[in-house]
MIDREN-172068 format. One record per residue (C-alpha): residue in one letter; z, y, x. Coordinates in Angstrom, 2 decimals. Layout:
<recs>
- a|Z|Y|X
...
</recs>
This chain:
<recs>
- x|-74.80|322.17|-89.73
- x|-74.31|324.42|-92.72
- x|-71.83|326.06|-95.02
- x|-72.04|325.93|-98.80
- x|-71.22|329.01|-100.86
- x|-72.13|330.55|-104.17
- x|-75.92|330.98|-104.28
- x|-76.32|332.64|-107.65
- x|-79.56|334.49|-108.50
- x|-77.95|337.71|-107.27
- x|-77.98|336.18|-103.78
- x|-81.72|335.78|-103.64
- x|-82.40|337.23|-100.18
- x|-82.66|335.24|-96.96
- x|-82.55|335.94|-93.25
- x|-84.62|334.09|-90.68
- x|-83.70|334.26|-87.00
- x|-85.83|333.26|-84.01
- x|-83.72|333.35|-80.84
- x|-85.64|332.76|-77.62
- x|-85.30|333.18|-73.89
- x|-86.44|336.81|-73.85
- x|-85.28|338.24|-77.17
- x|-83.79|337.46|-80.57
- x|-85.61|338.45|-83.74
- x|-84.43|338.53|-87.33
- x|-86.22|339.17|-90.60
- x|-84.82|339.82|-94.04
- x|-86.96|338.51|-96.88
- x|-86.83|337.99|-100.60
- x|-87.27|334.70|-102.44
- x|-91.05|335.19|-102.54
- x|-91.27|335.62|-98.77
- x|-91.82|339.38|-98.72
- x|-90.27|340.82|-95.57
- x|-87.85|343.66|-96.29
- x|-86.61|344.36|-92.78
- x|-86.86|343.30|-89.15
- x|-84.55|343.60|-86.18
- x|-84.51|342.60|-82.52
- x|-81.86|341.91|-79.90
- x|-81.54|340.49|-76.42
- x|-82.02|336.90|-75.22
- x|-80.88|334.11|-77.54
- x|-81.07|330.87|-75.54
- x|-77.96|328.94|-76.57
- x|-77.79|327.12|-73.23
- x|-78.10|330.06|-70.85
- x|-76.54|332.98|-72.77
- x|-72.76|333.16|-73.08
- x|-70.84|333.65|-76.30
- x|-70.18|337.38|-76.04
- x|-73.76|338.28|-75.12
- x|-75.31|335.89|-77.62
- x|-73.17|337.26|-80.44
- x|-74.06|340.82|-79.47
- x|-77.78|340.10|-79.29
- x|-77.77|338.35|-82.66
- x|-75.71|341.15|-84.18
- x|-78.29|343.69|-83.02
- x|-81.12|341.68|-84.54
- x|-79.42|340.97|-87.87
- x|-78.09|344.52|-88.27
- x|-81.53|345.94|-87.51
- x|-83.09|343.87|-90.28
- x|-80.39|344.46|-92.88
- x|-80.12|348.22|-92.43
- x|-83.74|348.62|-93.57
- x|-82.79|347.46|-97.07
- x|-79.64|349.24|-98.29
- x|-77.29|346.94|-100.19
- x|-79.04|343.80|-98.93
- x|-75.99|342.30|-97.24
- x|-74.36|341.47|-100.58
- x|-77.54|339.73|-101.77
- x|-78.15|337.36|-98.83
- x|-77.77|333.77|-99.99
- x|-79.07|331.75|-97.05
- x|-79.70|332.14|-93.33
- x|-81.53|329.87|-90.90
- x|-81.70|330.37|-87.16
- x|-84.03|328.67|-84.70
- x|-82.65|328.75|-81.17
- x|-83.98|327.86|-77.78
- x|-81.40|325.56|-76.21
- x|-79.79|324.52|-79.53
- x|-79.12|320.96|-78.37
- x|-76.49|318.93|-80.20
- x|-73.25|317.57|-78.76
- x|-72.65|320.01|-75.91
- x|-69.35|321.40|-77.15
- x|-68.41|324.75|-78.64
- x|-69.68|326.96|-75.82
- x|-73.24|325.68|-75.45
- x|-76.11|324.58|-77.62
- x|-75.97|323.98|-81.36
- x|-72.29|324.73|-81.92
- x|-72.45|327.97|-79.97
- x|-75.59|329.08|-81.80
- x|-74.04|328.40|-85.20
- x|-70.73|330.11|-84.51
- x|-72.35|333.17|-82.89
- x|-74.79|333.51|-85.77
- x|-71.92|333.42|-88.27
- x|-70.10|336.12|-86.30
- x|-73.23|338.24|-86.17
- x|-73.72|337.92|-89.92
- x|-70.10|338.83|-90.59
- x|-70.63|341.96|-88.53
- x|-73.21|343.05|-91.10
- x|-70.97|342.10|-94.03
- x|-72.72|338.78|-94.76
- x|-69.99|336.22|-95.39
- x|-71.06|334.45|-98.59
- x|-74.23|332.70|-97.48
- x|-75.20|329.18|-96.51
- x|-75.93|329.17|-92.77
- x|-77.78|326.59|-90.67
- x|-79.38|326.49|-87.25
- x|-82.03|324.34|-85.62
- x|-84.30|324.43|-82.60
- x|-86.99|326.99|-81.83
- x|-89.80|324.47|-82.29
- x|-88.66|323.85|-85.86
- x|-89.04|327.47|-86.92
- x|-92.28|327.86|-84.94
- x|-93.96|325.06|-86.90
- x|-92.61|326.34|-90.20
- x|-94.19|329.73|-89.39
- x|-97.66|328.19|-89.74
- x|-99.40|328.55|-93.14
- x|-97.68|326.49|-95.81
- x|-94.50|326.14|-93.71
- x|-95.33|322.58|-92.60
- x|-92.56|320.20|-91.53
- x|-94.93|317.74|-89.87
- x|-97.10|318.71|-86.91
- x|-97.17|319.96|-83.36
- x|-95.72|323.02|-81.65
- x|-96.46|324.64|-78.29
- x|-94.25|327.52|-77.17
- x|-94.98|329.43|-73.97
- x|-92.93|332.52|-73.32
- x|-90.20|332.79|-70.72
- x|-90.09|328.97|-70.84
- x|-92.48|326.36|-72.18
- x|-92.09|323.38|-74.49
- x|-94.29|321.21|-76.69
- x|-93.03|319.06|-79.54
- x|-94.01|316.84|-82.42
- x|-91.99|317.27|-85.59
- x|-91.78|314.81|-88.47
- x|-90.04|315.98|-91.59
- x|-88.78|318.98|-89.65
- x|-87.07|316.78|-87.07
- x|-88.04|316.37|-83.44
- x|-89.96|313.15|-82.90
- x|-91.27|313.81|-79.37
- x|-90.58|316.63|-76.91
- x|-92.43|317.44|-73.70
- x|-90.95|319.81|-71.09
- x|-88.60|322.61|-72.06
- x|-86.50|321.71|-69.03
- x|-85.87|325.26|-67.85
- x|-87.01|327.26|-64.85
- x|-85.49|324.92|-62.27
- x|-86.83|321.59|-63.53
- x|-89.81|322.34|-65.74
- x|-91.34|324.97|-68.05
- x|-94.79|324.34|-66.54
- x|-97.26|327.09|-67.43
- x|-94.56|329.40|-68.77
- x|-93.93|333.07|-68.08
- x|-91.42|332.03|-65.42
- x|-93.99|329.70|-63.85
- x|-96.61|332.46|-63.80
- x|-94.20|335.02|-62.40
- x|-92.91|332.75|-59.66
- x|-96.43|331.76|-58.62
- x|-97.54|335.38|-58.64
- x|-94.80|336.22|-56.14
- x|-95.66|333.15|-54.04
- x|-99.32|334.17|-53.97
- x|-98.39|337.69|-52.85
- x|-96.18|336.34|-50.06
- x|-98.92|333.92|-48.97
- x|-101.37|336.81|-48.75
- x|-98.93|338.83|-46.66
- x|-98.23|336.08|-44.14
- x|-101.87|334.97|-43.97
- x|-101.42|331.48|-45.44
- x|-103.28|332.46|-48.60
- x|-106.15|334.64|-49.72
- x|-105.59|338.37|-50.09
- x|-104.93|339.27|-53.71
- x|-104.24|342.23|-55.95
- x|-100.93|340.50|-56.69
- x|-99.59|342.05|-53.48
- x|-99.81|345.50|-55.05
- x|-98.59|344.24|-58.45
- x|-95.55|342.47|-57.02
- x|-94.76|345.38|-54.70
- x|-94.87|347.80|-57.62
- x|-92.40|345.58|-59.50
- x|-89.84|345.11|-56.76
- x|-90.41|348.21|-54.61
- x|-91.79|350.94|-56.88
- x|-91.23|353.58|-54.17
- x|-93.97|351.87|-52.15
- x|-96.50|351.87|-54.98
- x|-99.82|352.88|-53.48
- x|-98.45|352.71|-49.96
- x|-98.17|348.95|-49.47
- x|-99.92|347.50|-46.40
- x|-103.34|345.91|-46.81
- x|-104.94|342.83|-45.27
- x|-106.09|344.77|-42.20
- x|-102.70|346.26|-41.39
- x|-100.53|344.95|-38.52
- x|-98.57|341.75|-39.10
- x|-95.24|343.54|-38.65
- x|-95.92|345.81|-41.62
- x|-96.97|342.90|-43.81
- x|-93.99|340.81|-42.68
- x|-91.55|343.63|-43.42
- x|-92.95|343.95|-46.92
- x|-92.71|340.20|-47.51
- x|-89.07|340.20|-46.37
- x|-88.27|343.13|-48.66
- x|-89.86|341.38|-51.65
- x|-87.94|338.17|-50.93
- x|-84.66|340.09|-50.65
- x|-85.23|341.81|-54.00
- x|-86.27|338.57|-55.69
- x|-83.22|336.64|-54.49
- x|-80.92|339.48|-55.55
- x|-81.89|338.84|-59.18
- x|-81.24|335.89|-61.47
- x|-84.01|333.28|-61.12
- x|-85.01|333.70|-64.76
- x|-86.01|337.29|-63.94
- x|-89.13|335.96|-62.23
- x|-90.63|335.69|-65.72
- x|-90.87|339.48|-65.68
- x|-93.62|339.09|-63.08
- x|-95.95|337.22|-65.44
- x|-97.57|340.51|-66.55
- x|-98.44|341.05|-62.87
- x|-100.56|337.90|-62.92
- x|-102.13|338.89|-66.23
- x|-102.87|342.40|-65.01
- x|-104.42|341.24|-61.76
- x|-106.55|338.67|-63.59
- x|-107.75|341.36|-66.00
- x|-108.96|343.26|-62.95
- x|-110.97|340.24|-61.79
- x|-108.68|339.07|-59.00
- x|-109.70|335.52|-58.08
- x|-106.19|334.34|-57.15
- x|-104.67|335.60|-60.40
- x|-107.50|334.12|-62.44
- x|-106.81|330.73|-60.90
- x|-103.12|331.07|-61.77
- x|-103.90|331.75|-65.43
- x|-106.33|328.83|-65.52
- x|-103.75|326.52|-63.96
- x|-101.06|327.65|-66.41
- x|-103.44|326.91|-69.30
- x|-104.19|323.47|-67.84
- x|-100.48|322.65|-67.67
- x|-99.80|323.82|-71.23
- x|-102.75|321.85|-72.60
- x|-101.50|318.77|-70.78
- x|-98.11|319.04|-72.49
- x|-99.86|318.99|-75.86
- x|-101.98|315.97|-74.90
- x|-98.82|314.08|-73.99
- x|-97.84|314.26|-77.67
- x|-100.92|312.11|-78.48
- x|-102.23|314.49|-81.16
- x|-104.29|313.19|-84.05
- x|-107.43|314.98|-85.33
- x|-106.63|317.46|-88.07
- x|-102.96|317.89|-87.20
- x|-101.56|321.43|-87.30
- x|-100.57|322.96|-83.97
- x|-98.46|326.09|-84.10
- x|-98.63|328.06|-80.85
- x|-96.33|330.97|-80.09
- x|-94.37|332.79|-77.41
- x|-95.44|335.80|-75.40
- x|-98.30|333.94|-73.73
- x|-99.70|332.22|-76.84
- x|-98.96|334.44|-79.82
- x|-101.93|336.23|-81.41
- x|-103.68|338.16|-78.59
- x|-101.51|336.34|-76.02
- x|-103.08|336.25|-72.53
- x|-103.30|332.44|-72.42
- x|-104.25|331.78|-76.04
- x|-108.02|331.58|-75.60
- x|-107.71|329.52|-72.42
- x|-105.38|326.95|-73.98
- x|-107.38|326.80|-77.21
- x|-110.56|326.09|-75.23
- x|-108.87|323.24|-73.36
- x|-107.71|321.68|-76.64
- x|-110.98|322.21|-78.47
- x|-112.06|318.57|-78.27
- x|-108.88|317.33|-79.96
- x|-109.94|318.75|-83.36
- x|-106.53|320.27|-84.07
- x|-105.84|323.06|-86.55
- x|-104.43|325.71|-84.22
- x|-102.27|328.45|-85.75
- x|-101.12|331.24|-83.41
- x|-97.96|332.78|-84.85
- x|-96.31|335.99|-83.70
- x|-92.82|334.48|-83.70
- x|-90.70|332.00|-85.64
- x|-88.92|334.42|-87.97
- x|-91.29|333.69|-90.86
- x|-90.65|329.98|-90.38
- x|-86.92|330.52|-90.18
- x|-87.04|332.55|-93.40
- x|-89.01|329.74|-95.08
- x|-86.35|327.24|-94.02
- x|-83.67|329.61|-95.31
- x|-85.44|329.75|-98.67
- x|-85.33|325.94|-98.74
- x|-81.57|326.16|-98.22
- x|-81.40|328.64|-101.06
- x|-83.16|326.18|-103.38
- x|-81.20|323.12|-102.29
- x|-78.35|321.78|-104.47
- x|-75.00|323.36|-103.70
</recs>
């Protein structure tokens, strides 16, 4: 899981990486936790992103962080990466082994070769990003996908969902996006209530029709043609791309659309249910993160309200890079 190298006081900097389904983030920090640089790259799920793309995305993130502190590469002593999809035992081209080897390649691309390197799962770095970098507690991540977990001593003790767009991720960005499209199609064929999601989804898939999409009083043929065009565009893209429609649901809900508001409420119900499945104890820390639950996330207040009676200490965190950096500092302090 790690490499051991010289970690003399001159190598006092660390890098924390948070690689998720939408993007990869990296931060460069000193031994006191002060962030010296940040960088971002493309998706970092170690199950769904291939070697070449994963290495490139991590390289972009690491290089972006390191270039903000000239000479930092020679002073990095430890690196920790938290990856979505970093499951053990899947071979060299998926999961943990892929994440570790791609991270090492990305670091080498920035001239970082003499550092201890380790990787874990995204829930691990999310919890460590809460105040005090706890190793025991609960995590709820809702971004492109969704997962809840209990960690004990930094290790997974119970996991709920995180099964991907096809089999799970209830309440995630993918869930919201897919249901937004379904609601728009239902409005067009008359099986569901009319909704502002028709215009939102049309603008996403058929921007040339923005402002000219048929309304509820238009002939069926026009509405059917639009539905067919939306379906064709949706099926032409990778299924994971449906997560890009989650802002459509959020935008329509912000405008008061009843259908979109129900979607956001249902997503919050599902996410709260995943946390309850962990059988939380009063006073436990719960780190929440991902695009839907980070500070100012569109589902944060809804989910927090549904968990209010559990008496948890809820900590919204922007991303897991601070937690990853904290775990890297622990590597830096550990015996060689």
